[in-house]
C-alpha positions as CSV (number, residue, x, y, z in Angstrom):
1,M,-26.4,43.5,-5.2
2,M,-26.3,41.0,-7.5
3,S,-29.8,39.5,-6.3
4,D,-31.1,43.0,-7.3
5,L,-29.9,42.6,-11.0
6,S,-32.6,42.3,-13.6
7,L,-33.2,39.1,-15.9
8,E,-31.6,40.8,-19.0
9,T,-28.5,41.9,-17.0
10,Y,-27.9,38.4,-15.9
11,K,-28.1,37.1,-19.3
12,F,-25.7,39.8,-20.5
13,I,-23.1,38.8,-17.8
14,A,-23.6,34.8,-18.9
15,I,-22.6,35.6,-22.1
16,W,-19.4,36.8,-21.3
17,V,-18.7,34.6,-18.9
18,E,-19.6,31.7,-21.1
19,A,-17.3,33.3,-23.6
20,I,-14.6,33.0,-21.3
21,F,-15.3,29.6,-20.6
22,W,-15.4,28.6,-24.0
23,G,-12.3,30.4,-25.0
24,M,-10.5,28.6,-22.3
25,Y,-12.3,25.4,-23.6
26,T,-10.9,25.7,-27.0
27,V,-7.7,26.2,-26.1
28,L,-7.7,23.1,-23.6
29,F,-9.2,21.1,-26.6
30,G,-6.5,21.9,-28.9
31,I,-3.8,20.5,-26.4
32,C,-6.1,17.7,-25.7
33,M,-6.2,16.8,-29.3
34,Y,-2.4,17.3,-29.6
35,V,-2.0,14.9,-26.5
36,L,-3.8,12.3,-27.8
37,L,-2.8,12.7,-31.5
38,S,0.8,12.5,-30.4
39,A,0.0,9.6,-27.9
40,R,-1.2,7.7,-31.1
41,K,2.3,7.8,-32.6
42,R,3.8,6.4,-29.3
43,C,1.6,3.7,-29.1
44,T,2.5,0.3,-30.3
45,T,-0.9,-0.7,-31.5
46,G,-0.8,3.0,-33.4
47,T,-4.4,4.2,-32.1
48,V,-5.6,5.7,-28.9
49,N,-9.0,4.6,-27.1
50,K,-11.5,5.8,-29.7
51,P,-14.6,6.2,-27.2
52,F,-12.5,8.8,-25.4
53,L,-11.2,10.6,-28.5
54,A,-14.8,10.7,-30.0
55,T,-16.2,11.8,-26.5
56,A,-13.8,14.8,-26.7
57,M,-14.8,16.1,-30.0
58,V,-18.6,15.3,-29.3
59,L,-18.4,17.5,-26.1
60,Y,-16.3,20.2,-27.6
61,F,-18.6,20.6,-30.6
62,L,-21.9,20.7,-28.5
63,S,-20.2,22.8,-26.1
64,T,-19.5,25.4,-29.1
65,I,-22.9,25.0,-30.5
66,H,-24.3,26.0,-27.2
67,F,-22.2,29.1,-26.9
68,L,-22.8,30.2,-30.5
69,N,-26.6,29.8,-29.9
70,D,-26.4,31.8,-26.6
71,F,-24.1,34.4,-28.4
72,A,-26.7,34.9,-31.5
73,R,-29.7,34.8,-29.3
74,G,-27.7,38.0,-27.1
75,Y,-27.1,39.6,-30.5
76,I,-30.7,39.5,-31.3
77,G,-32.0,40.4,-28.1
78,F,-29.8,43.3,-26.9
79,L,-29.2,44.6,-30.6
80,E,-32.3,43.8,-32.8
81,Y,-34.9,43.5,-30.3
82,G,-35.0,47.3,-29.1
83,D,-38.3,47.9,-30.9
84,K,-40.4,44.9,-29.9
85,G,-39.9,45.4,-26.0
86,G,-36.2,45.2,-25.7
87,P,-33.8,42.1,-24.4
88,K,-36.2,41.4,-21.3
89,K,-39.2,40.4,-23.3
90,Y,-36.8,38.7,-25.8
91,Y,-35.4,36.6,-23.0
92,E,-39.0,36.1,-21.1
93,E,-40.0,33.8,-24.4
94,I,-38.8,30.5,-23.4
95,S,-40.9,28.1,-25.4
96,V,-39.5,29.5,-29.0
97,W,-37.3,27.1,-31.1
98,H,-34.0,28.7,-30.6
99,Y,-34.3,28.4,-26.6
100,L,-35.7,24.6,-26.9
101,F,-32.5,24.1,-28.9
102,R,-30.1,25.3,-26.6
103,E,-31.7,23.6,-23.6
104,A,-31.7,20.3,-25.5
105,I,-28.1,21.0,-26.3
106,Y,-27.2,21.3,-22.6
107,M,-29.0,18.1,-21.6
108,T,-27.1,16.1,-24.0
109,I,-23.8,17.6,-23.0
110,N,-24.9,16.9,-19.4
111,I,-25.7,13.1,-20.5
112,A,-22.6,12.6,-22.7
113,A,-20.0,13.9,-20.0
114,D,-21.9,11.6,-17.5
115,A,-21.7,8.8,-19.5
116,L,-18.1,9.2,-19.9
117,L,-17.6,9.3,-16.3
118,V,-19.6,6.0,-15.9
119,Y,-17.4,4.3,-18.7
120,R,-14.2,5.5,-16.8
121,L,-15.8,3.5,-13.9
122,Y,-16.2,0.7,-15.8
123,I,-12.8,0.7,-17.0
124,V,-11.2,1.6,-13.6
125,W,-12.9,-1.4,-12.1
126,G,-11.4,-4.0,-14.5
127,R,-14.9,-3.7,-16.7
128,K,-17.0,-5.4,-14.2
129,K,-20.5,-4.7,-15.2
130,R,-22.0,-5.1,-11.7
131,F,-20.2,-1.8,-10.2
132,T,-21.9,0.2,-13.0
133,A,-25.5,-1.0,-12.8
134,A,-26.4,1.8,-10.0
135,P,-24.6,4.5,-11.9
136,L,-26.3,3.3,-15.0
137,V,-29.8,3.5,-13.6
138,L,-28.8,7.1,-12.2
139,L,-27.8,8.0,-16.0
140,T,-30.9,6.9,-17.5
141,A,-32.9,8.7,-14.9
142,T,-30.8,11.7,-15.6
143,A,-31.5,11.6,-19.5
144,V,-35.2,11.2,-18.8
145,F,-35.4,13.9,-16.5
146,G,-33.6,16.1,-18.8
147,Y,-35.3,15.8,-21.8
148,L,-38.6,16.1,-19.9
149,T,-37.6,19.3,-19.0
150,V,-37.0,20.4,-22.3
151,W,-40.5,19.1,-23.2
152,G,-41.8,21.1,-19.9
153,F,-40.2,24.5,-21.9
154,S,-42.1,23.6,-24.9
155,R,-45.6,23.5,-23.1
156,V,-45.2,27.0,-21.0
157,E,-47.7,29.4,-21.4
158,P,-47.1,33.2,-22.2
159,G,-46.0,35.2,-19.1
160,Q,-44.6,32.2,-17.3
161,N,-40.8,31.8,-16.6
162,D,-38.5,28.9,-16.1
163,H,-40.0,28.1,-12.6
164,A,-43.4,27.1,-14.2
165,A,-45.1,24.0,-13.3
166,S,-44.3,22.0,-16.1
167,I,-40.7,22.4,-15.8
168,Y,-39.7,23.0,-12.3
169,H,-39.8,19.6,-10.9
170,W,-38.4,18.1,-13.8
171,A,-35.4,20.8,-13.9
172,V,-34.9,19.8,-9.9
173,G,-34.9,16.1,-10.6
174,L,-32.1,16.9,-13.3
175,F,-29.8,18.8,-11.6
176,S,-30.1,16.7,-8.3
177,L,-29.4,13.2,-10.2
178,S,-26.6,14.5,-12.3
179,L,-24.9,15.9,-9.0
180,V,-25.5,12.5,-7.3
181,T,-24.1,10.4,-10.3
182,N,-21.0,12.6,-10.4
183,V,-20.2,12.4,-6.6
184,V,-21.0,8.8,-6.4
185,V,-19.0,7.7,-9.6
186,T,-16.1,10.3,-8.7
187,G,-16.1,8.6,-5.5
188,L,-16.2,4.9,-6.5
189,I,-13.2,5.7,-8.8
190,A,-11.1,7.7,-6.3
191,W,-11.7,4.8,-3.8
192,R,-10.6,2.2,-6.1
193,I,-7.6,4.2,-6.9
194,W,-6.6,4.8,-3.3
195,W,-7.5,0.8,-2.3
196,T,-5.0,-0.6,-5.0
197,G,-2.5,2.0,-4.2
198,R,-2.7,0.9,-0.4
199,A,-2.7,-2.5,-1.3
200,V,0.5,-2.3,-3.1
201,S,2.3,0.7,-1.3
202,N,5.1,-1.6,-0.1
203,T,5.6,-2.7,-3.8
204,L,6.0,0.6,-5.5
205,D,9.0,3.2,-5.5
206,E,8.7,6.8,-4.5
207,K,8.3,7.7,-8.1
208,H,5.2,5.5,-8.6
209,R,3.7,6.5,-5.4
210,H,3.8,9.9,-6.5
211,K,2.2,9.4,-9.4
212,H,-0.4,7.3,-7.8
213,S,-1.1,10.1,-5.4
214,Q,-1.3,12.6,-8.5
215,A,-4.1,10.4,-10.3
216,L,-6.3,10.3,-7.0
217,V,-5.8,14.2,-6.7
218,I,-6.8,14.6,-10.5
219,I,-9.7,12.4,-10.4
220,I,-11.1,14.2,-7.1
221,E,-10.4,17.7,-8.7
222,S,-12.6,16.7,-12.0
223,G,-15.4,15.3,-10.3
224,A,-15.6,18.3,-7.4
225,L,-15.4,20.9,-10.8
226,C,-18.4,19.6,-12.1
227,S,-20.0,18.6,-8.9
228,M,-19.7,22.3,-7.5
229,A,-21.1,23.9,-10.8
230,L,-24.2,21.6,-10.7
231,M,-24.7,22.1,-6.8
232,L,-24.6,25.8,-7.8
233,N,-27.2,25.4,-10.2
234,L,-29.4,23.6,-8.0
235,I,-29.5,25.9,-5.3
236,L,-29.9,28.9,-7.2
237,Y,-32.4,27.6,-9.2
238,V,-34.3,26.4,-5.9
239,T,-34.1,29.5,-4.4
240,R,-35.0,31.2,-7.2
241,R,-31.9,33.6,-8.1
242,N,-31.5,35.0,-11.6
243,A,-27.8,34.1,-11.1
244,V,-28.6,30.6,-12.0
245,Q,-28.5,32.1,-15.8
246,I,-24.8,32.7,-15.3
247,T,-23.9,29.3,-13.6
248,F,-26.3,27.4,-15.9
249,D,-24.7,28.8,-19.3
250,S,-21.1,28.3,-17.8
251,T,-21.9,24.7,-16.6
252,A,-22.3,23.9,-20.5
253,Q,-18.5,24.6,-21.0
254,I,-17.6,23.4,-17.6
255,M,-19.0,19.8,-18.2
256,G,-16.5,19.6,-21.1
257,I,-13.4,21.4,-19.6
258,A,-13.4,19.2,-16.6
259,P,-12.8,15.8,-18.5
260,T,-10.5,17.6,-20.9
261,L,-8.0,19.4,-18.4
262,T,-8.0,15.8,-16.7
263,I,-6.6,14.4,-20.0
264,V,-4.3,17.3,-20.7
265,R,-2.8,17.2,-17.5
266,V,-2.2,13.4,-17.6
267,G,-1.0,13.7,-21.0
268,L,1.7,16.3,-20.4
269,G,2.5,15.0,-17.3
270,L,3.3,11.3,-18.4
271,S,5.0,12.8,-21.3
272,R,8.2,13.3,-19.3
273,F,8.4,9.4,-18.6
274,K,8.8,7.4,-21.7
275,E,7.6,4.2,-20.0
276,Y,4.0,5.7,-19.3
277,T,3.3,6.9,-23.1
278,T,1.2,3.9,-23.6
279,N,-1.1,5.2,-20.9
280,L,-3.1,6.9,-23.3
281,C,-3.4,4.1,-25.6
282,T,-6.2,1.6,-25.7
283,L,-6.7,0.5,-21.9
284,S,-6.8,-3.0,-21.0
285,I,-7.3,-4.1,-17.2
286,P,-6.4,-7.4,-16.3
287,G,-8.8,-9.2,-13.9
288,R,-6.5,-9.9,-11.2
289,L,-3.1,-9.7,-10.0
290,T,-0.8,-12.7,-9.5
291,T,2.8,-11.4,-8.7
292,T,4.7,-8.1,-7.8
293,A,5.8,-8.3,-11.6
294,D,2.4,-8.3,-12.9
295,W,1.5,-5.4,-10.9
296,H,4.3,-3.2,-12.1
297,L,4.0,-4.3,-15.9
298,H,0.2,-4.2,-16.2
299,T,-1.9,-2.9,-13.2
300,Y,-0.1,0.3,-12.2
301,D,0.0,1.4,-16.1
302,H,-3.7,0.8,-16.8
303,S,-5.3,0.9,-13.4
304,V,-3.5,3.7,-12.1
305,A,-2.7,6.0,-14.8
306,G,-5.4,4.5,-17.3
307,P,-8.4,6.1,-15.2
308,E,-6.9,9.8,-15.8
309,S,-6.2,9.5,-19.3
310,S,-9.8,7.8,-19.8
311,Q,-11.5,10.9,-18.5
312,I,-11.2,13.1,-21.3
């Protein structure tokens, strides 16, 4: 059974599972850049939303570094550590610099992905800061627990594992806070899209109602993907299963894949309708609706289509 496998076996599996996710991410990232850059040519302003573009690039860069670090560690552990105790001894050393480095990279990916989600919430709710207050507190707490977890790894004594007292509570807090952030923020975004669609359902034609429903589905699916990965990490870590090695390394890629997949799905879908090509441009959400015409010209293009494209 999988629960009976050794730490080094799980690490070996984790490397190849992460490699598969990284390969998928690389393809998606290439398509994402095509979507964003082609959207730039169609925008009347000649620019796309720079925070989204920058975050997409940063997430891919960090995820790539995380994968390369794990691959290099796998090469050393399985091929060059044979006369030094083998891969088991190598992977039990969790206070060395290259292990701390990978943990710090993961924490940064986690925080960047959650920050992008909170920023999307800010955009969807008409840039009203009061709706982002609680998520920002959760984001800050996640960052604190995340980097304290890295600090905890540096305090591990020889013979201790990743459930040492200096790590355990910080790590549980990290997974829990990030999970709550994803669920709460995704829920608020989805509720906003559902509420605005319901409020003007009689105004929209069939095509617009269909695109509105697609927006809601994409947002929920994106949030569910990250939330599921985080929940698996939390459950496997708390129950002390070595399988967490697989889910943890994969989550470093999934956190980038989920928002990138969203921008790709929206970009390629909207490209069929010329009138919606500006949705990948810089967003501007009006504070109020005044007339039916205002909804069609402004709110639908930005409040409904905008959220999907803002989650890169």
